[in-house]
ROROZA-492576 format. One record per residue (C-alpha): residue number from 1; residue in three letters; chain; y negated, x negated, z. Coordinates in Angstrom, 2 decimals. Example, Ala and Ser with C-alpha at 12.3 -4.5 7.8 and 13.67 -1.06 7.14 Angstrom:
REM residues 2
[1, ALA, A, [4.50, -12.30, 7.80]] [2, SER, A, [1.06, -13.67, 7.14]] 
This chain:
REM residues 287
[1, MET, A, [18.01, 76.37, -33.93]] [2, LYS, A, [19.68, 73.33, -35.45]] [3, ASN, A, [16.96, 73.08, -38.08]] [4, LYS, A, [14.31, 73.07, -35.37]] [5, VAL, A, [16.04, 70.22, -33.46]] [6, ALA, A, [16.38, 68.21, -36.65]] [7, MET, A, [12.71, 68.64, -37.42]] [8, ILE, A, [11.74, 67.44, -33.92]] [9, LEU, A, [13.90, 64.32, -34.26]] [10, MET, A, [12.38, 63.54, -37.66]] [11, LEU, A, [8.91, 63.92, -36.20]] [12, ILE, A, [9.69, 61.54, -33.31]] [13, LEU, A, [11.12, 58.93, -35.72]] [14, SER, A, [8.05, 59.17, -37.93]] [15, LEU, A, [5.76, 58.64, -34.97]] [16, LEU, A, [7.72, 55.55, -33.89]] [17, LEU, A, [7.43, 54.03, -37.34]] [18, LEU, A, [3.72, 54.78, -37.57]] [19, THR, A, [2.94, 53.26, -34.14]] [20, GLY, A, [4.92, 50.08, -34.86]] [21, CYS, A, [7.39, 50.54, -32.02]] [22, GLY, A, [10.13, 49.21, -34.19]] [23, SER, A, [11.19, 45.53, -34.06]] [24, THR, A, [8.37, 43.12, -34.99]] [25, LYS, A, [8.64, 39.52, -36.13]] [26, GLN, A, [7.27, 36.86, -33.77]] [27, ASN, A, [4.40, 34.73, -35.13]] [28, TYR, A, [5.44, 31.05, -35.19]] [29, ASP, A, [2.63, 29.54, -37.23]] [30, LEU, A, [2.06, 25.80, -36.66]] [31, HIS, A, [-1.37, 24.81, -35.33]] [32, PHE, A, [-2.07, 21.05, -35.42]] [33, LYS, A, [-4.45, 19.00, -33.28]] [34, ASP, A, [-7.86, 18.02, -34.67]] [35, GLU, A, [-7.04, 14.28, -34.58]] [36, LEU, A, [-3.63, 13.28, -35.89]] [37, VAL, A, [-3.30, 9.94, -34.08]] [38, ILE, A, [-0.24, 8.25, -32.57]] [39, ASP, A, [-0.79, 5.45, -30.05]] [40, TYR, A, [0.36, 2.00, -31.14]] [41, LYS, A, [3.83, 1.04, -29.84]] [42, SER, A, [4.08, 4.32, -27.91]] [43, ASN, A, [7.22, 5.62, -29.68]] [44, ASP, A, [5.67, 9.11, -29.46]] [45, SER, A, [7.08, 11.76, -31.78]] [46, PRO, A, [4.81, 13.22, -34.51]] [47, LEU, A, [5.90, 16.62, -33.17]] [48, LEU, A, [3.40, 16.02, -30.33]] [49, LEU, A, [0.62, 16.40, -32.92]] [50, ILE, A, [1.45, 20.13, -33.08]] [51, ASP, A, [-0.95, 21.77, -30.67]] [52, LYS, A, [0.62, 25.25, -30.67]] [53, ILE, A, [3.49, 27.11, -32.27]] [54, GLY, A, [2.19, 30.63, -32.44]] [55, ASN, A, [0.73, 31.10, -28.97]] [56, VAL, A, [3.03, 28.56, -27.32]] [57, GLU, A, [1.50, 25.20, -26.37]] [58, VAL, A, [3.68, 22.24, -27.30]] [59, THR, A, [4.66, 19.76, -24.54]] [60, LYS, A, [6.68, 16.55, -24.63]] [61, GLU, A, [9.47, 18.21, -22.65]] [62, MET, A, [10.03, 20.70, -25.51]] [63, ILE, A, [11.10, 17.92, -27.91]] [64, VAL, A, [14.90, 17.57, -27.89]] [65, ASN, A, [16.83, 15.61, -30.52]] [66, ASP, A, [13.68, 15.18, -32.66]] [67, SER, A, [13.09, 18.92, -32.90]] [68, ILE, A, [11.38, 21.81, -31.14]] [69, ARG, A, [13.25, 25.08, -30.64]] [70, ILE, A, [11.63, 28.36, -29.59]] [71, ASN, A, [14.22, 31.14, -29.54]] [72, ASN, A, [15.73, 30.87, -33.04]] [73, PHE, A, [12.71, 29.09, -34.54]] [74, ILE, A, [13.16, 25.34, -35.15]] [75, VAL, A, [10.62, 22.68, -36.16]] [76, THR, A, [11.50, 19.15, -37.31]] [77, CYS, A, [9.55, 16.31, -38.92]] [78, SER, A, [10.08, 13.02, -40.70]] [79, SER, A, [10.17, 9.81, -38.68]] [80, LEU, A, [7.23, 7.49, -38.00]] [81, ASP, A, [7.18, 3.86, -36.86]] [82, SER, A, [4.55, 3.57, -34.11]] [83, ASN, A, [4.78, -0.24, -34.33]] [84, ASP, A, [3.17, -0.10, -37.80]] [85, LEU, A, [-0.61, 0.25, -37.63]] [86, GLY, A, [-2.28, 2.35, -40.32]] [87, THR, A, [-1.90, 5.72, -42.05]] [88, HIS, A, [1.51, 7.35, -42.52]] [89, THR, A, [2.70, 10.49, -44.31]] [90, VAL, A, [4.63, 12.86, -42.04]] [91, LYS, A, [6.44, 15.96, -43.34]] [92, TYR, A, [7.01, 18.95, -41.07]] [93, GLN, A, [9.75, 21.52, -41.75]] [94, THR, A, [10.77, 24.84, -40.16]] [95, ASN, A, [14.06, 26.71, -40.47]] [96, GLU, A, [12.21, 29.79, -41.73]] [97, SER, A, [10.67, 28.20, -44.79]] [98, SER, A, [11.72, 25.68, -47.40]] [99, LYS, A, [8.11, 24.63, -47.82]] [100, GLU, A, [7.12, 21.36, -46.14]] [101, ILE, A, [3.82, 20.84, -44.30]] [102, VAL, A, [2.51, 17.37, -45.15]] [103, LYS, A, [0.10, 15.57, -42.79]] [104, GLN, A, [-1.52, 12.12, -42.78]] [105, VAL, A, [-0.99, 10.53, -39.36]] [106, ILE, A, [-2.81, 7.40, -38.14]] [107, VAL, A, [-1.17, 4.82, -35.87]] [108, LYS, A, [-3.77, 2.88, -33.88]] [109, ASP, A, [-4.26, 1.23, -30.50]] [110, ILE, A, [-5.93, 3.77, -28.20]] [111, SER, A, [-4.41, 2.76, -24.83]] [112, SER, A, [-6.32, 0.84, -22.17]] [113, PRO, A, [-4.85, -2.32, -20.60]] [114, ASN, A, [-2.75, -1.96, -17.47]] [115, ILE, A, [-3.99, -3.81, -14.35]] [116, SER, A, [-1.48, -4.55, -11.57]] [117, LEU, A, [-2.23, -5.94, -8.10]] [118, GLU, A, [0.10, -7.24, -5.41]] [119, LYS, A, [-1.72, -4.96, -2.96]] [120, ASP, A, [-5.01, -3.08, -2.64]] [121, SER, A, [-6.58, -5.23, 0.09]] [122, PHE, A, [-6.59, -8.88, 1.16]] [123, GLU, A, [-7.82, -10.59, 4.33]] [124, ILE, A, [-8.56, -14.31, 4.71]] [125, PHE, A, [-10.77, -16.68, 6.69]] [126, ILE, A, [-14.04, -17.53, 4.99]] [127, ASP, A, [-13.25, -21.25, 5.07]] [128, GLU, A, [-10.21, -20.48, 2.87]] [129, LEU, A, [-12.35, -18.85, 0.15]] [130, ASP, A, [-12.46, -22.00, -2.02]] [131, GLN, A, [-8.68, -21.93, -2.28]] [132, PHE, A, [-8.47, -18.14, -2.84]] [133, ASN, A, [-7.91, -17.57, -6.58]] [134, ILE, A, [-8.32, -13.87, -7.44]] [135, TYR, A, [-6.81, -14.37, -10.91]] [136, ASP, A, [-3.50, -15.39, -9.29]] [137, LEU, A, [-3.29, -11.97, -7.61]] [138, ILE, A, [-3.58, -9.77, -10.70]] [139, SER, A, [-1.48, -9.07, -13.78]] [140, VAL, A, [-2.95, -7.51, -16.95]] [141, THR, A, [-0.81, -6.23, -19.84]] [142, ASP, A, [-1.64, -4.34, -23.03]] [143, LEU, A, [0.56, -2.90, -25.79]] [144, GLY, A, [-1.62, -4.16, -28.61]] [145, ASP, A, [-3.17, -7.32, -27.18]] [146, ASP, A, [-1.16, -10.16, -25.64]] [147, ASN, A, [-4.27, -11.70, -24.09]] [148, PRO, A, [-6.83, -9.07, -23.00]] [149, SER, A, [-10.05, -10.40, -21.49]] [150, VAL, A, [-10.51, -10.07, -17.73]] [151, THR, A, [-13.78, -10.15, -15.80]] [152, ILE, A, [-14.32, -9.76, -12.06]] [153, GLU, A, [-17.38, -8.15, -10.50]] [154, LEU, A, [-18.23, -9.16, -6.93]] [155, ASP, A, [-21.29, -9.48, -4.73]] [156, ASP, A, [-22.38, -12.35, -2.48]] [157, LEU, A, [-19.28, -13.07, -0.45]] [158, SER, A, [-20.06, -13.36, 3.24]] [159, ILE, A, [-18.39, -12.36, 6.49]] [160, GLY, A, [-17.20, -8.76, 6.18]] [161, LYS, A, [-15.42, -6.36, 3.83]] [162, HIS, A, [-16.15, -6.44, 0.08]] [163, ILE, A, [-15.16, -4.32, -2.94]] [164, ILE, A, [-13.95, -6.43, -5.88]] [165, THR, A, [-13.89, -4.79, -9.35]] [166, ILE, A, [-11.52, -6.01, -12.07]] [167, ILE, A, [-12.36, -5.09, -15.69]] [168, ALA, A, [-9.83, -5.64, -18.50]] [169, THR, A, [-10.67, -5.15, -22.20]] [170, ASP, A, [-8.32, -5.47, -25.19]] [171, ASN, A, [-9.23, -6.55, -28.71]] [172, LYS, A, [-9.75, -2.91, -29.76]] [173, GLY, A, [-12.37, -2.30, -27.07]] [174, ASN, A, [-10.12, -0.23, -24.79]] [175, THR, A, [-11.18, -0.88, -21.18]] [176, ALA, A, [-9.58, -0.43, -17.76]] [177, LYS, A, [-11.01, -0.92, -14.26]] [178, LYS, A, [-9.39, -1.43, -10.87]] [179, GLU, A, [-10.84, -2.12, -7.42]] [180, PHE, A, [-9.48, -3.82, -4.31]] [181, TYR, A, [-10.87, -4.87, -0.93]] [182, LEU, A, [-11.39, -8.43, 0.27]] [183, THR, A, [-12.16, -8.98, 3.95]] [184, LEU, A, [-13.57, -12.35, 5.01]] [185, ASN, A, [-13.21, -13.30, 8.67]] [186, GLU, A, [-14.77, -16.16, 10.58]] [187, ARG, A, [-12.15, -18.48, 11.98]] [188, PRO, A, [-12.28, -18.39, 15.80]] [189, ILE, A, [-13.15, -21.61, 17.63]] [190, ILE, A, [-10.60, -22.36, 20.34]] [191, GLU, A, [-12.17, -24.36, 23.18]] [192, PRO, A, [-9.60, -26.55, 24.96]] [193, GLU, A, [-9.18, -25.77, 28.66]] [194, ILE, A, [-9.70, -28.66, 31.10]] [195, ASP, A, [-7.00, -29.02, 33.71]] [196, GLU, A, [-8.73, -29.43, 37.09]] [197, ASN, A, [-5.61, -31.02, 38.57]] [198, ILE, A, [-5.65, -34.08, 36.30]] [199, VAL, A, [-4.94, -37.22, 38.37]] [200, VAL, A, [-7.35, -40.13, 37.77]] [201, ASP, A, [-6.00, -43.68, 38.09]] [202, ASN, A, [-8.54, -45.82, 39.99]] [203, ASN, A, [-6.78, -49.14, 39.29]] [204, ASP, A, [-6.82, -49.99, 43.03]] [205, GLY, A, [-3.68, -48.29, 44.18]] [206, SER, A, [-5.47, -44.99, 44.74]] [207, SER, A, [-5.78, -41.83, 42.67]] [208, SER, A, [-7.96, -38.77, 42.62]] [209, ASN, A, [-8.03, -35.33, 41.00]] [210, ASP, A, [-11.80, -35.14, 40.29]] [211, ASN, A, [-14.82, -37.36, 39.86]] [212, GLN, A, [-16.83, -36.07, 42.83]] [213, GLY, A, [-15.12, -38.08, 45.52]] [214, ASN, A, [-13.31, -35.02, 46.90]] [215, ASN, A, [-9.64, -34.54, 47.76]] [216, PHE, A, [-8.64, -38.17, 47.10]] [217, ASN, A, [-4.96, -38.89, 47.54]] [218, ILE, A, [-4.66, -42.51, 48.70]] [219, SER, A, [-1.50, -44.25, 47.73]] [220, THR, A, [-0.20, -46.91, 50.10]] [221, ASP, A, [2.23, -48.18, 47.51]] [222, ASN, A, [0.57, -50.82, 45.36]] [223, SER, A, [3.64, -51.36, 43.20]] [224, TYR, A, [3.09, -50.78, 39.50]] [225, ILE, A, [4.80, -47.75, 38.00]] [226, PRO, A, [4.94, -47.90, 34.18]] [227, PRO, A, [3.86, -44.73, 32.42]] [228, ILE, A, [6.58, -42.47, 31.14]] [229, GLU, A, [6.54, -42.42, 27.38]] [230, GLN, A, [6.45, -38.81, 26.19]] [231, SER, A, [8.33, -38.01, 23.02]] [232, LYS, A, [6.22, -36.33, 20.35]] [233, PRO, A, [7.50, -32.86, 19.41]] [234, SER, A, [7.95, -31.96, 15.77]] [235, ASN, A, [5.32, -30.18, 13.75]] [236, LYS, A, [5.69, -26.40, 13.87]] [237, SER, A, [4.88, -23.67, 11.34]] [238, PHE, A, [3.63, -20.18, 12.20]] [239, LEU, A, [4.29, -18.11, 9.10]] [240, PHE, A, [3.10, -14.59, 8.27]] [241, SER, A, [6.66, -13.84, 7.12]] [242, GLU, A, [7.82, -14.50, 10.70]] [243, GLY, A, [5.53, -11.83, 12.15]] [244, TYR, A, [2.35, -13.85, 12.60]] [245, THR, A, [-0.92, -12.42, 11.27]] [246, MET, A, [-4.28, -13.66, 10.12]] [247, GLY, A, [-7.20, -13.92, 12.53]] [248, GLY, A, [-8.09, -10.58, 14.01]] [249, GLY, A, [-4.51, -9.32, 13.70]] [250, ILE, A, [-2.00, -8.47, 16.40]] [251, ASN, A, [-0.34, -11.91, 16.50]] [252, PRO, A, [-2.79, -14.46, 14.99]] [253, ALA, A, [-1.11, -17.53, 13.58]] [254, ASP, A, [-4.06, -19.79, 14.37]] [255, ILE, A, [-4.09, -18.80, 18.05]] [256, ALA, A, [-0.35, -19.41, 18.34]] [257, CYS, A, [-0.81, -22.81, 16.67]] [258, PHE, A, [-3.57, -23.93, 19.04]] [259, ASN, A, [-1.58, -22.73, 22.07]] [260, TYR, A, [1.42, -24.74, 20.86]] [261, LEU, A, [-0.69, -27.91, 20.64]] [262, LYS, A, [-2.23, -27.26, 24.04]] [263, ALA, A, [1.15, -26.75, 25.70]] [264, SER, A, [2.39, -30.05, 24.29]] [265, GLY, A, [-0.43, -32.01, 25.93]] [266, LEU, A, [-0.74, -34.14, 22.81]] [267, SER, A, [-3.51, -34.39, 20.25]] [268, GLY, A, [-3.17, -32.75, 16.88]] [269, SER, A, [-4.65, -30.18, 14.56]] [270, CYS, A, [-3.88, -26.80, 13.02]] [271, SER, A, [-3.97, -26.51, 9.24]] [272, ALA, A, [-3.53, -23.51, 6.94]] [273, ILE, A, [-0.39, -23.41, 4.77]] [274, TYR, A, [-0.72, -22.17, 1.18]] [275, SER, A, [1.74, -20.99, -1.44]] [276, ASP, A, [0.52, -20.34, -5.00]] [277, GLY, A, [-3.07, -20.38, -3.75]] [278, LEU, A, [-2.47, -17.78, -1.02]] [279, PRO, A, [-2.40, -18.47, 2.72]] [280, ILE, A, [1.04, -17.94, 4.24]] [281, GLY, A, [0.50, -19.23, 7.79]] [282, MET, A, [-0.61, -22.15, 9.97]] [283, GLU, A, [1.02, -25.47, 10.86]] [284, ALA, A, [0.61, -27.51, 14.05]] [285, ILE, A, [0.42, -31.21, 13.07]] [286, PHE, A, [0.52, -33.92, 15.75]] [287, ASP, A, [-1.49, -37.11, 15.37]] 
């Protein structure tokens, strides 16, 4: 009986060995990308040029302390200065082999310029267009070119909403594009209201409130009354930073400006206020 049990156990062990059910070694072969290129001034690790380790895809998050660890398998490589354009020799090493894998890695500028805008849309009056400098609104930077070229594509600017395209190109031919909206409004014309109760001096001791001969108020006092000199109020600003808006907004600065002049009863004008080429509000200026 014991011999029969022993034979069964030997048979089971043989089957396990034949079917490979014993412990197997994980495949950690290094598979590199087709193009071994590091972007100029990127400070990227050459370990990112490994596409896969076995069947595991390599990501930037896997690189810790200049090495990649998968279970007990470790990959390291020699350093590379991404500020130095040209071809560099990089040596890769694993903890399972003393043999180095040598690769030729190229450092070159492959990044497009970066275009920054203060905001994605702007709104001005069309009579302010001559003072609206688009180049003051954008910032373009590039890792490999301190002065990338900038061109602006726009159509015939008229009343309405327009799409403006900014194109930046560095000295290696890398290109970036960015769009923003520019809305041009027509400045409203504010007609002054005529006060129907204006008193007209007839120079004969009488006065009237119209020129049709109606509702004359005859003064019986012929004594001369000198006019009261009205003090001129100070000029007043209506700034967007104080809650005023451009024409068409909730609280237009130009309307508030004209109303301020009208309420004063004095003559004056409303002028746009600019800062660095951009409108920031309106100012009521008395003559």
